[in-house]
N, C-alpha and C positions, 0 to 999 in steps of 0.2 A: 505495500501498500503507501503511497504518494503523496504527500503536502506540500503544497506551495503557499508559503507567508511570502505577502508582497509589504518592502518595508520603504519608509519615507526618513529623509534626512529634512531633519529642521533644527530651527534652533534649541540650544541644548533650554530647559525647561527650566534652569535654576539663572540666565542671562535676562536681563530687563532689556529685552527691546525698544529702539526708536526708530524716527521714521526720516529718511535721507535729508536734508536740509530745503532740496525741491517737494517734499511731501509727494515726490515720484513714486517709492517703495519704501520697505523697510530696509537703513542700515546693515546690510552684513558684514561690511567690513573689521576685519579681526575676532568674529564675534565666532565663538565655541557654536560648533554641531554635533549633532545628536544623533541615533538612531528616536525617530517619533517614540514615546512611551508604550503607548497601546499598540504598536508594533510587537514593542521589547516581548509586551504580555503573548499577544500571538504568536510569537518563535517559540517563549520561552514553555509553552501548551505543546507545541510540537514536538519539540524536544525531550518533555516528557512523555509524551507517546510513542516514539522512537525509543526510550530507555524502558519502557513499559513493555517493549514486543508488541506493539501493534502496527506502525508502522515501519518503514524498509526506510525511507530515505525523507530528508526535510531536504527542500529547495528554495533557498529567497532568492526574491527578487527584486530590485528596484529600479523606478525611473525617472531619471534627473540628469545632470551634468557629471563630466568625469568622476568628480571630487566626491561622489555618491559610493566611489566603491573603497572607501574608508568606510562608510557603514556598512555597507555589503563582508569588507572584511570582518569587522565587530561580530556583525550575524553568523558568519562561518565559525568561528573563536566561540558561539556561544552555544552552536552544535547541528549549524546546517551544514549538510554532505556538500552540498556546492551553491554556486550563487550565479545569477543575469543581472549584469545591467541593461536596460535600454535607455539610451543612451541620447539627450535633446538639449542643448543652450534653452529651451523654451520651459518656462514651470507651465506644466499643464492642467487645468482644468478637470475635475471627475470625472465628467463625462469620458474626456478622451482618456486618463488613466484607464477607466476601465474598459475602453474601446481594446488598447492596448496589453491589457491584462487576459478581453478575451480571445489576442490572436495567442499569450502565452499558453496560456489554459490548455487552446486547442492543441498546442504542437506537443506541449510537457503531461497532459490527461490526468493532470493529479485527480485523486482519489476525493481530495478535501483540501478547501481554500480557506484558509484561515487569517486575518485580516485580524489590524485595530478598528474600532467604532470609527475614529478620527485623527485626524492628524492637529495636534497644537497649535498650531502656528492658520491653517484655513478654518479650522473647526465646521469643514461641511459635514458630517456624516454620513454621506451621501455614494460614496467609489461602491463599497461592500454590494449596498442597492442597487445600482447602478449594473453591476458584474455582474448582479443574481439575475436582473431582467434580460440582459444580452445574451446570458448563454440558458435560459429559462432553466437553471438552477432550481433548488427550494433552499429555501436559506433562513438562517436566526442571527439576530443582533441582539448587541447586547448580552452577550453571553457571561453568567457570572459560573457554570459550573458544564462539564462536556464530559460527555465518555461515549468513546466510540466502538464500536461493535462490526463485524465482517460486514454489515449493507447497512447500516446504518447509524448515525448518530445521536445523542440523547442531549439536547440543549435545557441549560434552566436560564430562563433571564427575570430578571427583578421588573417588576408591575406597579400599576400607584398601587392592587388590592392585594400584594405580595407575592411569592413566585408562579412562576408559568414553563413546564416543562414541554418541549416539543419534541417529538421522532422525527427526522430527517431519512428519506433513505440516498443514499450515497451516489457520485459524486454531489456535493451538495456544499454551499459556503456559510462562514459563519465568522461576525465581527465579536470581538472581544471586550467585553467591559473590566473596568477597574479591580474588579474585587475575583476575578475569576483566577487568578494565581501572583506568587510576588518574585519576576524574575529574576537571574543569578547575574556573577558577575564573572566576567571574564578570566580565566587563571592563564598564567604566563605560561605554561605551556601551551595552551589549547591556541593562544594568538599567535607564537611561533608555530604550530599545525596550520593555522590558519591560513598561514602565506603560500603553503602549498599547494591547497585547495585549490578548487577547479572555481574559477570567475570568467562567465564569457561576457563578451560586451556583443552590444547588437545596436546599430541604428537604429531611432525611432522608422525613418525615412524605409527601414528595410523590408517592416511590417505592413507596408500597404493602409496604414492606418492615417483618417483625421482626425489630424488634431487640431484644425483651427479652431480658435476659443470662439464663444457665445457672448463672453461677457469683456468688458472694459471697466481695467482698475482706474481709476479717474482720480484717487489722493487716500494717501495713509498717515491719518495725523494722532496727535496722543488727543486722549479726553481728556475735555477740556478741568482744570484742576480747583479742586474744593476751596472753597472761603473758610477760613482760620472757625474754629466752634467759638460760643462764647464762657465763661469761667462763670458760673453762678455760685453764691456766697452759701443761699438759704434754700430751703429744701417750698418752702413760698414763693419764691421769685421763680425756679424752676419751673412753677405750678404755672404761675402765671405767664413766664413766656409759651411755655404749650400752650393755655388759652388763650390767649387774647394775640401772641404772634404767629407763633406755628398754626394757630389754632386747628392742634387735632387732639387735643380733647375738650368736653361741654364744661 
């Protein structure tokens, strides 16, 4: 059984991003980049399934610039068997990413595709759903628990009323939530081994996929700064301001 895990290169979640001086985009100069945290969870789940003997191969795939090889090497160090980079100098939209992944899936024919529910830069939460529609595969989103059998996968997901468990026939698509697992750290020996693992690079143009954008980025701006708060001396003064100025109590 084979699992495909798409991953994305994003700004490290500890970094506070800022826009460029002309507000045309996010300033990525000298910024630490990392694997998208939700993608790490997806990869961890795939590796655990392999360690449990339920999966024979884990393939990591990324779509982006040449620098994304760094994140794919990280994925290899974390347990992926091989990796593929679909190289493009353009930041693709979720629909274009889904189309590219569809071409990869049709070539690799994995039994299961596990991907993060969203990337922390765009926060679109769209790629998995679009990929499921393009492939006509069953899918389960926001997985907090996963159990893989020979021909089905059971996925538990948190909903407003509690927990929902779905059973999907494979091949299937699962997107991961934060509670699914705790990703491991790559050990030094595995980092060294990852340098010798297979990493293929495919130009996006070779896939014959329409990646033309459907949206246009107009500007990137910081949220407006909040005014300083007011310090009050007594509870009575606080109640008076809440009642007469903020008008949030009667």
